[in-house]
C-alpha distance (Angstrom), angle and dihedral (degrees) to the residues before:
residue distance angle dihedral
X1 . . .
X2 3.78 . .
X3 3.74 91.1 .
X4 3.87 91.9 47.2
X5 3.90 88.7 51.2
X6 3.71 90.1 51.2
X7 3.88 91.3 49.9
X8 3.73 89.7 49.4
X9 3.75 92.1 48.0
X10 3.87 89.7 53.4
X11 3.85 89.9 52.3
X12 3.83 90.5 51.5
X13 3.78 93.9 43.7
X14 3.94 92.0 50.7
X15 3.80 93.7 46.3
X16 3.80 116.9 95.3
X17 3.87 92.9 -158.3
X18 3.84 123.8 29.5
X19 3.85 125.1 -173.5
X20 3.77 127.4 -173.2
X21 3.83 134.9 -154.6
X22 3.77 114.7 -160.5
X23 3.79 132.7 -176.8
X24 3.77 143.6 176.9
X25 3.74 93.6 -55.4
X26 3.76 90.8 71.5
X27 3.77 92.0 61.0
X28 3.77 101.4 37.7
X29 3.79 89.0 89.9
X30 3.89 88.3 55.4
X31 3.89 88.2 60.0
X32 3.86 97.1 -97.2
X33 3.79 110.8 131.6
X34 3.71 119.9 -133.8
X35 3.83 119.8 -126.6
X36 3.75 90.6 -121.6
X37 3.81 115.5 70.3
X38 3.73 128.1 35.3
X39 3.75 104.4 -86.9
X40 3.77 138.0 133.4
X41 3.79 114.4 -45.8
X42 3.75 95.5 15.5
X43 3.80 94.6 59.0
X44 3.79 85.2 68.2
X45 3.88 98.9 37.4
X46 3.86 130.9 43.2
X47 3.89 100.6 -137.0
X48 3.84 91.6 -155.0
X49 3.85 85.9 60.8
X50 3.72 103.3 34.8
X51 3.74 96.9 37.2
X52 3.83 96.6 52.1
X53 3.73 122.4 105.0
X54 3.86 89.4 -136.2
X55 3.85 91.2 59.1
X56 3.82 90.5 45.4
X57 3.83 93.7 53.0
X58 3.89 91.6 42.1
X59 3.82 96.7 51.4
X60 3.87 111.3 1.3
X61 3.82 92.7 172.5
X62 3.87 92.8 57.6
X63 3.82 91.3 48.3
X64 3.81 92.3 46.8
X65 3.79 88.7 56.3
X66 3.88 87.9 64.7
X67 3.91 91.1 39.3
X68 3.74 93.2 55.7
X69 3.79 90.4 53.2
X70 3.84 92.5 46.3
X71 3.91 89.9 47.6
X72 3.79 89.5 54.5
X73 3.87 90.8 53.5
X74 3.79 94.0 45.3
X75 3.80 95.7 44.8
X76 3.84 91.0 53.3
X77 3.81 94.7 44.9
X78 3.93 122.3 104.4
X79 3.81 132.0 -159.4
X80 3.86 114.2 -87.0
X81 3.83 130.2 -151.7
X82 3.75 92.0 -80.2
X83 3.78 95.0 56.5
X84 3.87 88.8 46.4
X85 3.78 92.0 49.7
X86 3.86 92.4 51.6
X87 3.85 88.9 50.0
X88 3.72 87.9 52.0
X89 3.78 93.6 53.1
X90 3.84 88.3 52.0
X91 3.84 89.6 49.7
X92 3.76 88.9 52.4
X93 3.82 89.5 55.5
X94 3.74 93.5 -111.8
X95 3.83 106.0 105.8
X96 3.69 109.7 59.6
X97 3.84 103.0 172.6
X98 3.77 128.9 18.4
X99 3.84 113.9 -162.8
X100 3.82 110.6 -166.3
X101 3.78 128.4 -169.9
X102 3.92 86.8 -165.6
X103 3.75 122.8 99.6
X104 3.77 96.4 -160.4
X105 3.82 101.3 96.2
X106 3.79 91.8 -135.7
X107 3.83 95.6 129.6
X108 3.82 89.0 59.1
X109 3.81 90.0 44.1
X110 3.72 89.6 54.8
X111 3.86 92.7 53.6
X112 3.83 105.2 -90.2
X113 3.71 113.9 140.5
X114 3.82 106.1 175.9
X115 3.83 96.2 66.8
X116 3.82 125.8 149.4
X117 3.80 106.6 -161.3
X118 3.83 95.4 -152.0
X119 3.87 94.1 -175.9
X120 3.80 97.3 33.2
X121 3.80 133.6 -110.3
X122 3.78 123.4 -61.3
X123 3.82 92.9 -153.3
X124 3.88 92.5 63.7
X125 3.80 126.7 69.7
X126 3.76 133.9 -158.2
X127 3.78 134.7 -156.5
X128 3.86 110.8 -127.1
X129 3.79 90.7 -148.6
X130 3.78 109.4 42.3
X131 3.88 93.4 17.6
X132 3.87 90.4 -131.4
X133 3.84 113.6 164.6
X134 3.78 119.0 -136.6
X135 3.80 137.5 -176.7
X136 3.75 119.9 -128.8
X137 3.92 95.0 -98.1
X138 3.82 88.2 53.3
X139 3.74 95.4 62.5
X140 3.92 126.3 78.0
X141 3.79 106.8 -135.5
X142 3.80 95.0 175.3
X143 3.77 90.8 97.8
X144 3.83 118.1 40.8
X145 2.99 126.4 -115.9
X146 3.90 91.8 39.0
X147 3.80 114.3 -139.1
X148 3.79 133.6 -152.0
X149 3.82 121.3 -120.5
X150 3.78 86.6 -103.9
X151 3.75 89.2 60.6
X152 3.87 97.4 -109.0
X153 3.74 126.1 132.2
X154 3.74 116.7 -96.0
X155 3.85 119.8 -142.6
X156 3.83 131.7 173.5
X157 3.81 112.1 -82.6
X158 3.85 89.3 -112.3
X159 3.83 134.2 113.2
X160 3.73 111.1 -99.8
X161 3.82 120.7 -159.6
X162 3.83 104.0 -82.5
X163 3.79 94.1 33.7
X164 3.82 126.2 103.9
X165 3.70 125.2 -113.9
X166 3.86 111.2 -103.8
X167 3.85 109.5 -96.6
X168 3.81 95.4 -126.4
X169 3.82 94.6 50.9
X170 3.78 92.5 45.5
X171 3.81 92.0 51.1
X172 3.81 92.7 48.4
X173 3.79 91.9 48.4
X174 3.80 96.9 46.6
X175 3.82 90.1 45.6
X176 3.75 89.9 53.3
X177 3.74 92.8 50.6
X178 3.84 93.0 48.4
X179 3.88 93.2 50.0
X180 3.72 103.6 41.6
X181 3.76 128.0 103.0
X182 3.73 93.4 -158.8
X183 3.85 134.4 19.3
X184 3.79 128.4 -158.4
X185 3.80 112.3 -151.6
X186 3.85 106.0 -166.0
X187 3.75 131.0 178.4
X188 3.71 96.5 -9.4
X189 3.85 135.8 100.1
X190 3.85 88.3 -148.7
X191 3.78 92.7 -135.9
X192 3.83 103.0 120.9
X193 3.78 114.1 86.4
X194 2.98 139.2 -99.7
X195 3.84 90.0 21.0
X196 3.72 90.1 50.2
X197 3.84 89.9 64.6
X198 3.77 93.7 64.0
X199 3.88 101.3 78.0
X200 3.86 90.4 48.5
X201 3.73 91.6 47.5
X202 3.92 90.7 50.8
X203 3.79 89.7 47.3
X204 3.81 93.9 52.0
X205 3.81 87.7 53.1
X206 3.78 92.1 54.3
X207 3.74 102.6 -95.4
X208 3.77 125.3 147.7
X209 3.76 113.3 -122.5
X210 3.80 120.2 -142.4
X211 3.81 115.0 -173.8
X212 3.79 125.9 -162.5
X213 3.81 114.2 -173.3
X214 3.83 140.8 137.8
X215 3.89 92.2 -117.0
X216 3.72 139.1 8.8
X217 3.83 118.0 -69.8
X218 3.76 137.5 -176.0
X219 3.85 87.0 -80.2
X220 3.76 91.7 58.3
X221 3.80 113.2 102.7
X222 3.78 88.1 -4.3
X223 3.88 121.1 61.9
X224 3.79 95.6 -2.7
X225 3.86 116.4 93.3
X226 3.84 88.7 -167.4
X227 3.88 125.5 18.2
X228 3.89 112.8 -163.8
X229 3.83 107.0 -165.3
X230 3.79 116.8 -153.7
X231 3.80 143.2 60.6
X232 3.76 115.7 -35.1
X233 3.75 89.3 -136.2
X234 3.85 90.3 64.4
X235 3.77 100.8 33.6
X236 3.79 102.5 43.2
X237 3.92 96.2 57.0
X238 3.78 89.5 49.5
X239 3.84 91.1 49.7
X240 3.81 92.1 46.6
X241 3.77 91.6 50.7
X242 3.80 91.7 48.2
X243 3.87 89.0 51.5
X244 3.87 88.8 49.5
X245 3.76 92.0 52.6
X246 3.85 90.9 51.7
X247 3.83 91.6 48.6
X248 3.83 93.3 39.4
X249 3.85 84.5 -126.6
């Protein structure tokens, strides 16, 4: 593993532009359960049901019961060592764009500035009628589902199953994939479209793909040039430190 981490660090150090794609595996060590695997919140709620826009529109009160619990988990979470390591790579001038599928804001809390929130931000809320955008403290959660002053339903400003990725986020993410020389894929199996298209796009444009995951994925032995198997909270700090040594940073 140490030899693989060194090889990965050399790829990152040599690249003039590095992009990253992160998923739920980055935040599991902060106490936020991933959709896949029976753990915590998702033992009670089927995400394919409760996280679909059709379910929300059909019974918003029911879905908001789950969302209130999820919001409690996210609002109490703090960045872990993986988030901090990726912020360190950005501070070194190595990580130019971080595309995350997570809605928890932990990359920004750790200090990352160049973050593309592909699936939105769970700390912001939008009215489905007037499209007004609200922060958490502007929404009355005492009665679920919460409603806007215009009378419209309020939902988290995140992408539910069945909704499109916002155009600006999609453009930024795909541009980053096309223009990077290396891509880190951390804590995601990269199977959910359209985010799953980003590693392949980067590879077709000549980028090296470095995967950090707990177990093999569809990238392993296929698109990935290096696959580092283990927790992101352990591997990413070691990788960032190895890059720092190479850059004398």
